[in-house]
C-alpha positions in Angstrom: 0.0 0.0 0.0 1.5 3.3 -1.0 1.2 6.5 1.1 -1.7 7.9 -0.8 -3.7 4.6 -0.4 -2.8 4.6 3.3 -4.1 8.1 3.8 -7.2 7.4 1.7 -7.9 4.4 3.9 -7.5 6.5 7.1 -9.9 9.2 6.0 -12.5 6.9 4.6 -12.6 4.3 7.5 -12.8 6.9 10.3 -15.6 9.5 10.8 -13.3 12.3 12.1 -9.6 12.4 11.2 -7.2 15.1 12.1 -3.7 15.2 10.7 -1.8 17.3 13.2 1.6 18.0 14.7 1.7 16.0 17.9 -1.1 14.2 19.6 -4.4 15.6 21.0 -3.0 15.3 24.6 0.2 17.0 23.6 0.0 19.1 20.4 3.3 20.3 19.0 1.9 23.5 17.4 -0.7 26.1 18.4 -2.8 25.5 15.3 -3.1 21.8 16.0 -3.9 22.5 19.6 -6.6 25.0 18.7 -8.2 22.6 16.3 -8.3 19.8 18.9 -10.0 22.2 21.4 -12.7 23.1 18.8 -13.3 19.4 18.1 -13.6 18.7 21.8 -16.0 21.7 22.2 -18.2 20.0 19.6 -18.2 16.8 21.5 -16.0 14.7 19.3 -15.2 11.5 21.2 -13.7 9.2 18.6 -11.1 11.5 17.0 -8.6 9.7 14.9 -5.4 11.8 15.2 -2.4 11.2 13.0 0.9 12.8 14.1 2.6 14.0 11.0 5.8 14.6 12.9 6.1 10.9 13.5 6.0 10.0 9.8 7.6 12.2 7.2 5.9 10.2 4.4 2.5 11.1 5.8 3.6 14.7 6.5 4.4 15.1 2.8 1.7 12.8 1.5 -1.2 14.5 3.2 -0.3 17.8 1.6 -0.4 16.1 -1.8 -3.5 14.1 -1.0 -5.5 17.3 -0.1 -3.6 19.7 -2.3 -3.4 21.8 0.9 0.0 23.1 2.0 -0.3 23.2 5.8 -1.1 21.0 8.8 -3.5 20.5 10.6 -6.0 19.1 8.2 -9.4 17.9 9.2 -11.4 15.2 7.4 -15.0 14.3 8.3 -16.7 11.4 6.6 -13.9 11.1 4.1 -14.2 14.7 3.0 -11.5 17.4 3.5 -12.9 20.1 5.7 -9.8 22.4 5.9 -7.1 23.7 8.1 -7.2 25.5 11.5 -8.6 28.9 10.2 -11.4 27.2 8.2 -12.2 24.9 11.2 -12.3 28.0 13.5 -14.6 29.9 11.1 -16.9 26.9 10.8 -17.0 26.5 14.5 -17.9 30.2 15.1 -20.8 29.9 12.5 -22.1 26.7 14.0 -21.3 24.7 10.8 -18.7 22.5 12.4 -21.1 21.3 15.0 -23.7 20.4 12.4 -21.1 18.5 10.3 -19.8 16.6 13.3 -23.4 15.7 14.4 -24.1 14.2 11.0 -20.8 12.3 11.0 -21.2 10.8 14.4 -24.9 10.1 14.4 -25.8 6.4 15.0 
C-alpha cells in the first residue's frame, strides 16, 4: 500500500480524522492544539489523530492528497474540511457542530 492509499484508507474508514503536529493530549503547534480544542468543544469522542511529525511520508503525503499546503488538516466522513482557520470559522458559524453531528450520528 503506497502512502496515498494509506491516507485514503485512514480518512474513509474513520468518521473524524485530524492530521496534526503532535497528539491531542500534547499538540506540537498552536494551530493543531486549537483545532483539537474546537473538536472537543463540539463533543468529538472518537477522534482519529495522525501525528505527521512521527512519519515524514505522511507529513508530505497528506499535503499532496488534499492539495493543501499546511497541517493541521481535518477530514470528516472522508471529505477534506480544511485547516485551522477554516475549522475555527466553521465553529464560530455553527457549521462545524452540524457537520460533526451528522458524521457521528448512529
